[in-house]
VOBAVEX-463707 format. One record per residue: x, y, z of N, C-alpha, C in turn; residue in one letter. Coordinates in steps of 0.2 Angstrom, whole numbers, padded with zeros to 4 digits, always signed. Example, Ala and Ser with C-alpha at 12.3 -4.5 7.8 and 13.67 -1.06 7.14 Angstrom:
2
+0066-0028+0039+0062-0022+0039+0066-0016+0039a+0064-0011+0035+0068-0005+0036+0064+0000+0039s
//
This chain:
324
+0011+0100+0014+0005+0097+0013+0000+0098+0019x+0002+0097+0025-0002+0097+0031-0005+0104+0031x+0000+0109+0030-0002+0116+0030-0008+0118+0025x-0007+0114+0019-0012+0116+0014-0019+0113+0016x-0019+0107+0019-0026+0105+0021-0029+0109+0027x-0024+0111+0031-0026+0116+0037-0029+0122+0034x-0026+0125+0028-0029+0131+0025-0036+0129+0022x-0037+0123+0020-0043+0122+0017-0049+0121+0022x-0047+0119+0028-0052+0118+0034-0053+0125+0037x-0048+0130+0037-0048+0136+0039-0053+0141+0035x-0053+0139+0028-0057+0143+0023-0064+0142+0026x-0066+0137+0028-0073+0136+0031-0074+0137+0038x-0069+0140+0041-0068+0140+0049-0075+0143+0052x-0078+0147+0049-0084+0150+0052-0090+0145+0053x-0089+0139+0049-0094+0134+0050-0092+0129+0055x-0085+0128+0056-0083+0123+0060-0084+0125+0068x-0086+0119+0071-0087+0120+0078-0082+0115+0082x-0079+0111+0079-0074+0107+0082-0067+0108+0079x-0062+0107+0083-0055+0110+0082-0051+0104+0080x-0053+0098+0081-0049+0092+0080-0053+0086+0079x-0050+0080+0077-0053+0074+0077-0051+0070+0083x-0055+0065+0085-0053+0060+0090-0053+0053+0087x-0048+0050+0086-0047+0043+0084-0049+0038+0089x-0054+0035+0090-0056+0031+0095-0053+0024+0095x-0050+0022+0090-0047+0015+0089-0051+0010+0086x-0051+0004+0089-0055-0002+0086-0062-0002+0090x-0067-0001+0086-0074-0001+0089-0076-0007+0092x-0079-0007+0098-0082-0012+0101-0077-0016+0106x-0070-0014+0106-0065-0017+0110-0061-0012+0113x-0063-0006+0114-0059-0001+0117-0056-0002+0124x-0059-0007+0128-0057-0008+0134-0051-0013+0134x-0050-0016+0129-0044-0021+0129-0040-0020+0122x-0041-0015+0118-0038-0014+0112-0030-0013+0112x-0028-0011+0118-0021-0010+0119-0017-0017+0118x-0020-0022+0119-0017-0029+0118-0015-0030+0111x-0019-0027+0106-0017-0027+0099-0010-0024+0097x-0008-0020+0102-0002-0016+0101+0004-0020+0099x+0004-0026+0103+0010-0030+0102+0011-0034+0095x+0005-0037+0093+0006-0040+0086+0007-0035+0081x+0003-0029+0082+0004-0023+0077+0011-0021+0077x+0014-0020+0083+0021-0017+0083+0026-0022+0080x+0025-0028+0081+0029-0034+0078+0029-0034+0071x+0022-0033+0068+0021-0033+0061+0025-0027+0058x+0024-0021+0061+0027-0015+0059+0035-0016+0059x+0038-0018+0064+0045-0019+0065+0047-0024+0059x+0043-0029+0058+0045-0034+0053+0045-0031+0046x+0040-0027+0045+0040-0024+0038+0045-0019+0037x+0047-0015+0042+0053-0011+0041+0059-0015+0040x+0061-0020+0044+0067-0024+0044+0067-0028+0037x+0062-0031+0035+0062-0035+0029+0063-0031+0023x+0060-0025+0023+0060-0021+0017+0067-0017+0017x+0070-0015+0022+0077-0013+0022+0082-0018+0020x+0081-0024+0022+0085-0029+0020+0085-0030+0012x+0078-0030+0009+0078-0031+0002+0081-0025-0001x+0080-0019+0001+0084-0013-0002+0091-0014-0002x+0094-0016+0004+0101-0017+0005+0104-0022+0001x+0100-0028+0000+0103-0033-0004+0103-0031-0012x+0098-0028-0014+0098-0026-0021+0103-0020-0022x+0104-0016-0017+0109-0011-0018+0116-0014-0018x+0118-0019-0014+0124-0021-0013+0126-0027-0019x+0121-0031-0021+0122-0036-0025+0122-0033-0033x+0128-0033-0036+0128-0030-0043+0123-0034-0048x+0123-0041-0047+0119-0045-0051+0112-0044-0051x+0110-0040-0046+0103-0039-0045+0101-0032-0047x+0106-0028-0051+0104-0022-0054+0101-0023-0060x+0095-0025-0060+0091-0026-0066+0084-0023-0065x+0080-0022-0070+0074-0018-0069+0069-0022-0065x+0068-0029-0065+0064-0032-0061+0065-0031-0053x+0072-0031-0051+0073-0029-0044+0073-0022-0043x+0074-0018-0048+0073-0011-0046+0065-0009-0044x+0061-0013-0048+0054-0012-0046+0052-0015-0039x+0056-0020-0037+0055-0023-0031+0058-0019-0025x+0063-0015-0027+0066-0010-0022+0061-0004-0021x+0058-0002-0027+0053+0003-0026+0047+0001-0022x+0045-0005-0023+0039-0008-0019+0041-0008-0012x+0047-0010-0010+0049-0010-0003+0049-0003+0000x+0051+0002-0004+0050+0009-0001+0043+0011+0000x+0039+0009-0005+0032+0011-0005+0029+0008+0001x+0030+0001+0002+0028-0003+0008+0030+0001+0015x+0036+0003+0015+0038+0006+0021+0034+0013+0023x+0033+0016+0017+0030+0022+0018+0022+0021+0020x+0019+0016+0017+0012+0015+0019+0012+0013+0026x+0016+0008+0028+0016+0006+0035+0017+0012+0040x+0022+0016+0038+0024+0022+0043+0019+0027+0043x+0015+0028+0038+0009+0033+0038+0004+0031+0043x+0003+0025+0045-0002+0024+0050+0000+0021+0056x+0005+0017+0056+0007+0013+0062+0009+0017+0068x+0014+0022+0067+0015+0027+0073+0010+0030+0077x+0005+0032+0073-0001+0035+0076-0006+0030+0080x-0006+0024+0077-0010+0018+0080-0007+0016+0086x+0000+0015+0086+0003+0013+0092+0003+0019+0098x+0003+0025+0095+0002+0030+0100-0005+0030+0104x-0010+0028+0100-0017+0028+0102-0017+0022+0107x-0014+0016+0106-0015+0010+0110-0010+0011+0116x-0004+0014+0115+0000+0014+0121-0001+0020+0125x-0002+0026+0122-0002+0032+0126-0009+0036+0126x-0014+0033+0123-0021+0036+0123-0021+0042+0119x-0016+0043+0115-0015+0049+0111-0020+0049+0105x-0026+0051+0106-0032+0050+0101-0033+0056+0097x-0031+0062+0099-0032+0068+0096-0028+0069+0090x-0030+0071+0084-0027+0072+0078-0030+0079+0075x-0025+0083+0073-0028+0090+0070-0031+0088+0063x-0034+0093+0061-0037+0093+0054-0032+0092+0049x-0027+0096+0049-0021+0095+0044-0018+0089+0044x-0017+0086+0050-0013+0079+0051-0018+0074+0048x-0024+0074+0050-0029+0069+0047-0030+0069+0040x-0031+0075+0037-0031+0075+0029-0025+0073+0026x-0019+0075+0029-0013+0073+0026-0012+0065+0026x-0014+0062+0032-0013+0055+0033-0018+0052+0027x-0024+0054+0027-0029+0052+0022-0026+0052+0015x-0022+0057+0013-0019+0058+0006-0014+0053+0006x-0009+0052+0011-0004+0048+0010-0006+0041+0010x-0011+0039+0013-0013+0032+0013-0016+0030+0006x-0020+0035+0003-0022+0034-0004-0017+0034-0009x-0012+0038-0008-0006+0038-0013-0002+0032-0013x+0000+0030-0007+0004+0024-0006+0000+0017-0009x-0006+0017-0007-0010+0011-0009-0010+0011-0017x-0011+0017-0020-0012+0017-0027-0005+0016-0030x+0000+0018-0027+0007+0017-0029+0009+0010-0029x+0007+0006-0024+0008-0001-0024+0005-0004-0029x-0002-0002-0031-0005-0005-0036-0002-0004-0043x+0001+0002-0044+0005+0004-0050+0011+0000-0051x+0015-0001-0045+0021-0005-0046+0019-0012-0048x+0014-0015-0045+0012-0022-0047+0010-0022-0055x+0008-0017-0058+0007-0016-0065+0013-0016-0069x+0018-0012-0066+0025-0012-0069+0028-0019-0069x+0028-0022-0063+0031-0029-0063+0027-0034-0067x+0021-0033-0068+0017-0038-0073+0019-0037-0080x+0020-0031-0082+0023-0029-0088+0030-0032-0089x+0034-0031-0084+0041-0033-0084+0041-0041-0086x+0037-0045-0082+0036-0052-0083+0033-0054-0090x+0029-0050-0092+0026-0051-0099+0031-0051-0104x+0035-0045-0104+0040-0044-0109+0045-0050-0109x+0047-0051-0102+0053-0056-0101+0051-0063-0104x+0044-0065-0103+0042-0072-0105+0040-0072-0112x+0036-0067-0114+0033-0067-0121+0037-0064-0126x+0041-0059-0124+0046-0056-0129+0053-0056-0127x+0056-0062-0125+0062-0062-0122+0068-0059-0126x+0068-0059-0133+0073-0056-0137+0073-0049-0137x+0067-0046-0136+0066-0039-0135+0067-0036-0128x+0067-0040-0123+0067-0038-0116+0073-0033-0115x+0079-0034-0117+0084-0029-0115+0083-0022-0118x+0080-0022-0124+0079-0015-0127+0072-0012-0125x+0068-0016-0122+0061-0013-0120+0062-0011-0112x+0063-0016-0108+0063-0015-0101+0070-0012-0099x+0072-0006-0099+0078-0003-0098+0078+0001-0091x+0083+0003-0089+0083+0008-0083+0079+0014-0085x+0079+0016-0091+0075+0022-0093+0068+0021-0092x+0066+0014-0094+0059+0012-0094+0057+0012-0086x+0061+0010-0082+0060+0010-0075+0059+0017-0072x+0063+0021-0074+0062+0028-0072+0056+0032-0074x+0055+0031-0081+0049+0034-0084+0042+0031-0081x+0042+0024-0080+0036+0021-0077+0035+0023-0070x+0040+0023-0066+0039+0025-0059+0037+0033-0059x+0040+0037-0063+0038+0044-0063+0031+0045-0065x+0029+0041-0070+0022+0041-0072+0017+0039-0066x+0019+0034-0063+0015+0031-0057+0014+0036-0052x+0020+0040-0050+0020+0045-0045+0015+0050-0046x+0016+0053-0053+0012+0059-0055+0005+0057-0055x+0003+0051-0058-0004+0049-0058-0007+0048-0051x-0003+0045-0047-0006+0043-0040-0007+0049-0036x-0002+0053-0036-0002+0060-0032-0007+0064-0034x-0008+0065-0041-0013+0069-0044-0020+0067-0043x-0021+0061-0045-0028+0058-0044-0031+0057-0037x-0027+0056-0033-0029+0054-0026-0030+0061-0022x-0027+0066-0024-0028+0073-0021-0035+0075-0020x-0040+0073-0024-0047+0075-0024-0050+0072-0017x-0048+0067-0015-0051+0063-0009-0050+0067-0003x-0044+0069-0001-0044+0073+0005-0046+0080+0004x-0045+0083-0002-0047+0090-0003-0055+0091-0002x-0059+0086-0005-0066+0086-0004-0068+0085+0003x-0064+0080+0006-0066+0079+0013-0065+0085+0018x-0059+0089+0016-0058+0095+0020-0063+0100+0019x-0067+0100+0014-0072+0105+0013-0078+0104+0016x-0079+0098+0019-0085+0096+0022-0086+0101+0029x-0092+0101+0031-0094+0105+0037-0094+0100+0043x-0089+0100+0048-0089+0096+0054-0091+0100+0059x-0098+0100+0060-0101+0105+0065-0101+0103+0072x-0102+0097+0074-0103+0095+0080-0099+0088+0083x-0099+0083+0078-0096+0077+0080-0089+0077+0078x-0084+0074+0082-0077+0074+0080-0074+0067+0082x-0078+0062+0084-0075+0056+0086-0076+0051+0080x-0070+0049+0078-0070+0044+0072-0069+0037+0075x-0074+0033+0073-0074+0026+0076-0069+0022+0072x-0063+0024+0072-0057+0021+0068-0051+0023+0071x-0045+0019+0069-0039+0021+0072-0034+0025+0066x-0037+0026+0061-0034+0030+0055-0039+0035+0052x-0037+0040+0048-0041+0044+0045-0043+0042+0038x-0048+0037+0038-0051+0035+0032-0056+0040+0029x-0056+0040+0022-0061+0045+0019-0068+0044+0022x-0071+0038+0022-0078+0036+0024-0079+0037+0031x-0073+0036+0035-0074+0037+0042-0074+0044+0044x-0071+0048+0041-0070+0055+0042-0077+0059+0040x-0078+0058+0033-0084+0061+0030-0091+0059+0033x-0091+0053+0037-0097+0051+0040-0099+0056+0046x-0094+0060+0048-0095+0064+0053-0098+0071+0051x-0098+0072+0045-0100+0079+0042-0107+0080+0043x-0109+0087+0043-0116+0088+0044-0120+0090+0037x-0116+0090+0032-0119+0092+0026-0119+0086+0021x-0121+0087+0015-0121+0081+0010-0114+0079+0008x-0113+0072+0009-0106+0070+0007-0107+0065+0001x-0112+0066-0003-0113+0061-0009-0107+0062-0014x-0105+0068-0015-0099+0070-0019-0093+0066-0017x-0092+0065-0010-0086+0062-0008-0087+0054-0010x-0092+0051-0009-0093+0044-0010-0092+0043-0018x-0095+0047-0022-0095+0047-0029-0087+0047-0031x-0084+0052-0029-0077+0053-0030-0073+0047-0028x-0074+0045-0022-0070+0039-0019-0071+0033-0024x-0077+0032-0026-0078+0026-0031-0075+0028-0038x-0075+0034-0040-0072+0035-0047-0065+0034-0046x-0061+0037-0041-0054+0036-0040-0052+0029-0040x-0056+0025-0035-0054+0018-0034-0055+0014-0041x-0060+0015-0044-0061+0011-0051-0056+0013-0056x-0055+0020-0056-0050+0022-0062-0043+0019-0060x-0041+0020-0054-0034+0018-0053-0034+0010-0052x-0037+0007-0047-0037+0000-0045-0040-0004-0051x-0046-0002-0053-0049-0006-0059-0045-0006-0065x-0042+0000-0067-0037+0000-0073-0031-0004-0072x-0028-0004-0066-0022-0008-0064-0023-0015-0064x-0029-0017-0061-0031-0024-0061-0032-0027-0068x-0035-0023-0072-0037-0025-0079-0030-0026-0083x-0025-0022-0082-0019-0023-0085-0015-0029-0083x-0016-0030-0076-0012-0035-0073-0015-0042-0076x-0022-0042-0076-0025-0048-0078-0024-0050-0086x-0024-0044-0090-0022-0045-0097-0015-0048-0098x-0010-0045-0094-0003-0047-0094-0002-0054-0092x-0005-0056-0087-0004-0063-0085-0008-0068-0089x-0014-0066-0092-0017-0070-0097-0013-0072-0103x-0009-0066-0105-0005-0067-0111+0001-0071-0109x+0004-0071-0103+0009-0075-0101+0007-0082-0101x+0001-0083-0098-0001-0090-0097-0002-0093-0104x-0005-0089-0109-0006-0092-0116+0001-0093-0119x+0006-0089-0118+0013-0090-0121+0016-0096-0117x+0015-0097-0111+0018-0103-0107+0015-0110-0110x+0009-0110-0111+0005-0116-0113+0007-0118-0120x+0010-0113-0124+0013-0115-0131+0020-0118-0130x+0023-0118-0125+0030-0120-0124+0030-0128-0124x+0034-0131-0128+0034-0138-0129+0038-0141-0123x+0042-0138-0120+0046-0140-0114+0042-0139-0107x+0041-0144-0104+0038-0144-0097+0042-0140-0092x+0049-0141-0093+0053-0138-0088+0054-0131-0089x+0054-0129-0096+0054-0121-0097+0047-0118-0095x+0042-0122-0096+0035-0119-0094+0035-0118-0086x+0038-0123-0083+0038-0123-0075+0042-0117-0073x+0048-0116-0076+0052-0111-0074+0049-0104-0075x+0046-0103-0081+0042-0097-0083+0037-0095-0078x+0033-0100-0076+0028-0099-0071+0030-0098-0064x+0036-0101-0062+0038-0100-0056+0040-0093-0054x+0043-0089-0060+0045-0082-0059+0039-0078-0058x+0033-0080-0060+0027-0076-0059+0023-0078-0052x+0024-0084-0049+0020-0086-0044+0020-0081-0038x+0026-0078-0036+0026-0074-0030+0023-0067-0032x+0023-0065-0038+0019-0059-0040+0012-0060-0039x+0009-0066-0042+0002-0068-0041+0000-0068-0034x+0004-0071-0030+0002-0072-0023+0001-0065-0020x+0005-0061-0021+0005-0054-0018-0001-0050-0021x-0002-0051-0027-0007-0047-0031-0014-0049-0029x-0014-0056-0028-0021-0059-0026-0023-0057-0019x-0018-0057-0014-0019-0054-0007-0021-0047-0007x-0017-0043-0011-0018-0036-0011-0025-0034-0013x-0027-0036-0019-0034-0034-0022-0040-0038-0019x-0038-0044-0016-0044-0048-0013-0046-0044-0006x-0041-0042-0003-0043-0038+0004-0046-0032+0002x-0045-0028-0003-0048-0022-0005-0055-0024-0007x-0057-0029-0011-0063-0031-0012-0067-0033-0006x-0064-0037-0002-0068-0039+0004-0069-0033+0009x-0064-0028+0009-0065-0022+0013-0071-0018+0010x-0072-0018+0004-0078-0014+0001-0084-0018+0003x-0084-0024+0002-0090-0028+0004-0092-0028+0011x-0087-0028+0015-0089-0028+0023-0091-0021+0025x-0089-0016+0021-0091-0009+0024-0098-0008+0025x-0102-0011+0021-0110-0010+0022-0112-0014+0028x-0108-0020+0030-0110-0023+0036-0106-0020+0042x-0103-0015+0041-0099-0012+0046-0103-0009+0052x-0110-0007+0050-0114-0004+0055-0116-0009+0060x-0117-0016+0058-0118-0021+0063-0112-0023+0066x-0106-0024+0062-0100-0027+0065-0094-0022+0063x-0094-0016+0066-0089-0011+0064-0082-0012+0065x-0081-0017+0069-0074-0019+0070-0071-0022+0064x-0075-0026+0060-0072-0030+0054-0069-0025+0049x-0073-0020+0046-0069-0016+0041-0063-0012+0044x-0064-0010+0050-0058-0006+0053-0052-0011+0054x-0053-0017+0056-0047-0021+0057-0044-0023+0050x-0049-0025+0046-0046-0026+0039-0043-0021+0036x-0045-0014+0037-0042-0009+0034-0035-0008+0037x-0034-0009+0043-0027-0008+0047-0023-0014+0044x-0025-0020+0044-0021-0026+0042-0019-0025+0035x-0024-0022+0031-0022-0022+0024-0016-0017+0023x-0015-0012+0027-0010-0007+0027-0003-0009+0030x-0004-0015+0034+0002-0017+0037+0005-0024+0036x+0000-0028+0034+0002-0035+0032+0006-0036+0025x+0003-0032+0020+0007-0033+0013+0014-0030+0014x+0016-0024+0018+0023-0022+0018+0027-0028+0022x+0024-0032+0026+0028-0037+0030+0028-0043+0025x+0023-0044+0021+0022-0051+0018+0026-0050+0011x+0026-0045+0008+0029-0044+0001+0037-0046+0001x+0041-0043+0005+0048-0045+0005+0049-0053+0007x+0045-0055+0011+0046-0062+0013+0044-0067+0008x+0039-0066+0004+0037-0070-0002+0042-0070-0007x+0045-0064-0009+0050-0063-0014+0057-0067-0011x+0058-0066-0005+0065-0069-0003+0064-0077-0003x+0058-0079-0001+0057-0086-0001+0057-0089-0008x+0054-0086-0013+0053-0088-0020+0059-0087-0025x+0063-0082-0023+0068-0080-0028+0075-0082-0025x+0079-0086-0029+0085-0089-0027+0090-0083-0027x+0090-0079-0032+0095-0073-0032+0095-0069-0026x+0088-0068-0023+0088-0064-0017+0090-0068-0011x+0089-0074-0011+0091-0079-0006+0099-0079-0006x+0102-0079-0011+0109-0079-0012+0112-0073-0009x+0108-0067-0011+0111-0060-0009+0110-0060-0001x+0104-0063+0001+0103-0062+0009+0109-0066+0012x+0110-0072+0009+0116-0076+0013+0122-0073+0013x+0124-0069+0007+0130-0066+0007+0130-0060+0012x+0124-0057+0013+0124-0051+0017+0125-0053+0024x+0122-0059+0026+0123-0062+0033+0130-0064+0034x+0133-0067+0029+0140-0069+0030+0144-0063+0031x+0143-0058+0027+0147-0052+0027+0146-0048+0034x+0140-0048+0037+0138-0045+0043+0142-0049+0049x+0141-0055+0048+0144-0059+0054+0152-0059+0054x+0155-0058+0048+0162-0057+0048+0164-0050+0051x+0160-0045+0049+0162-0039+0052+0161-0039+0059x+0156-0042+0062+0154-0043+0069+0160-0046+0073x+0163-0051+0069+0169-0055+0073+0175-0051+0073x+0176-0046+0069+0181-0042+0069+0181-0036+0074x
//
């Protein structure tokens, strides 16, 4: 992948006057931004540890070998991929002042970020559909949401996201970066990189908007429809206890979905204000890529008794092994 983007930049090599990008870090606080490395490193370590625990629990606990938990395991893998795409480079900038990044590495990182964010959005859709069928069509759930459904849905999301997001770094790699190479960011965002180009970047902005609305807008629409149907079905239940139980299974999904899409909306709105306060969109962008991976498994572990039970068994098993 990196070689492909390098070839795209070499295609226009006669127009290039810079050989690499420089990631400056957090704008406005360069003199003390290294202090941010501690909370960011802790968040990264927490996200890796928590998601590995989730995957281990689901793998070891036979009772959790169900579609809902398979999707949760896939979400954990995506979360680790998203955090790992950006955090090692950010920590290298803050700890070792390693600000340089090649064109190929930069556009590969851009592609990976878009892929993983779109994949997380897609998994939220799959989980919403799973909850819809479980609550609104419980008798048909075993025949609809099967292991085959999980595999097909995941494969579709991978192909969709990998294919549709490819245009973002490809178009960015074809721009002419003739003089400036300092990115006022700590990761290779599309808007941050293309703002350095010397030629017209209108096509990049239009494409970014199209991809975002097609993927995120479509996913959010399906999620809202699913939970609206779930709410309508729950309100028809005569038993308050049954309604409460049905809603409790969706609460953790809604918390994570609300946080994920709210930050995206806020990030879009603050980008225009970024000229006056450039730190805000940069910080939000970084936190949006590292907080959900740390938050997702914690919310599920706290809300789901089966996962709590599996975690307890894993801790007991680990302590017994340690005693031996």
